[in-house]
N, C-alpha and C positions, 0 to 999 in steps of 0.2 A: 442300567435295568437289572432289577433283582428279581429273584424267586421267594417268594413266601410259600412256606409249606406247612400243612397240618395233616396228620393222620388220623384216622377214624376206624373204628371196629379192628383194632389189632388183636385184641384178645391177648393169647400168649406169644404171638409172634414179636420178635424183638426188631428194633430199628435197624440193627447191624445185619441181620438175616435178610431184611428188605433190602438194604442197599446192596448186598452181595447178589442175592438171587434175582432181584429185578432190574440191576444195572442202572440204577437211578443216576448216577453221575454222568453217564453217556448221554441220558435222557435228558437232563438238565442242560447239557452242553448244546443239545439239538435246539432246545427251546430258546435259550440265550442267543444262540448266533443267528436264528429267524427272527427275532425281535429286533435285533441290533441291525440286521440288513434292511428290516422294514423301516426301522427309524431313520436311517441314511436316506430313504426316498425323500424327494421335495413335497410330492402329492402322495397322501395316504388315503387308503380307503379300508374298510374292514373287510371285503372279499379279497384285497391284496394282502392283508395280513393273513387270513386263513389260506391264501394259497402259498406264501413263504412258509408257513408252519407245515402244510401238507407236504410240501416238495422237501423239506428237511426231514420230516417222519419217515418218508419213502427212501431217502438216502441213509437213514439209521437203520433200515431193514423192515419197518412196519408196513403191514398192508393197510392201506387208507380205504375209507367207504367199505368196511367190513360188513357183510350182510349175514345175520344170523337168524332169520326168520325160518321157521320149521318147513315151512311151504315155500317153495322158490317161484311161485307164480307171478306174483306181484310185488315189486319192491316198495316197502314202506319206510318211512323215515324212522319210525319207532323201533325198526328192525335193522338199523343200520349205525354202526359206530364209526366214528372219526378215524379211529386207528386200532390196530390190534397186532401185538407182536407174540410170538411164541418163542420161548427159549428152552433148549434142552440141556441138563445139567444131570449127569449119571443117568439114572433110571426115572428121574422126576421131570414132567413137561410142566413150564411155567406160562402163564397167559398173563399178558399184560395189555388191557384194554382200555380204552378212553375217549373222552369226548373234548372237543375245543368248544368249551361251554360260554359261547359270546352270544347268548340267547336272553329273550325277555325273562325277567323273574319268576314267570309264571311256569317256566320250564325246569325249575330247580328239581323238583320231584321227577319228573320225566328223566333228566339226564343223570342223575343219581341211579334211579333204579334200573333204567334201560341197561346201564353198564353192567351193573351187578347180575341182571337176569343173562345177558349176553354170556358172561363167564361162567355162571352156573350151567347154562346149557353145553358149553365146551368142555366143562369138568366132567358133567354126565357121561359124555362120550369118551373119556380119556380114563385109562386104568389109573394111574398114579400122577396126579397134578396138583398145583396151586395156583392161585390167580390174584391180581391184585387192580383195582379199578383205579382210573386217573380222571381228574376233571381239571382242565386248565382254563382259568378266566382271568379277568382284571382285577386288580384291587381298586378301591375306590379313587386312590389318588391318581390312577393311570387310564382310566376309562376311557378319558377323551384322546388317548394316543391313537385309537381305532376310529375315532369320529362316531362312537357309538352315544346314543341319547341315554337320558337317565332311566329308561326303562330296562336297561340291561342288567341282570344280576351280577353282583360283584363277589369277590372271595370272601369279604365279610358277611355277605347275605347267605352264600351257602353256608359257611361255618355256623352261623346262628341256626339255619333250619336243621343243619345236622344235630347241633347241641340240644334242640327243642324236642328231639324225637326221631328224626328221621333215621340217625345212625342206627337205632335197633333193628331196622329193616334190612340191613346189610348182611350178606352171607360171606364176603370177602373185605378185606382190607381195602380201604379208599384212600388215595393221597389226592388232596385238594392243592392245587398250585395256582398261586395268584402273582400275576406279573404287576411288579410296583415300579414306580418311577423314583421313589425314595433313595436317598443316599444312606448308606449304613446297613448293618445287619437287622433285618426284619424277620428273622425265623422265629 
């Protein structure tokens, strides 16, 4: 299992800065381990994969089902991220939030904007901070690993929508990760 990755909305942020400040190597190991464990199961379901990923993200230190709505009266899905992790380095707080984006392609815009909105709200409340959104989905070659049907948005479809103009609405860098079953380097 390989991870395809693509960054959007980097602006003046360097790739090296992102790897250091957001600890992407550890995050990639968490994802790879979860998917490898999932693939070892004789029977697979989409719920089972999300459970493996959620458990691994919690072990990595991320808060799962992170609610960011301003009023905590009624929990709504559009105000809940699949995971959020806060890192502290010197005097800067770094937020790393994301979605396990195994949804219908109609949710592409919601998934992208929801994470960015949550991070913007957290940054408003913090004196000195930076943030990065992360979306994890399947590449078109591996969508069948989770028994998803053809309506589920793929890495390629997210990339296309971001290229076609969705990227301009980002206020923070976004890392799109695609789980691929192809052999070889696909980054």
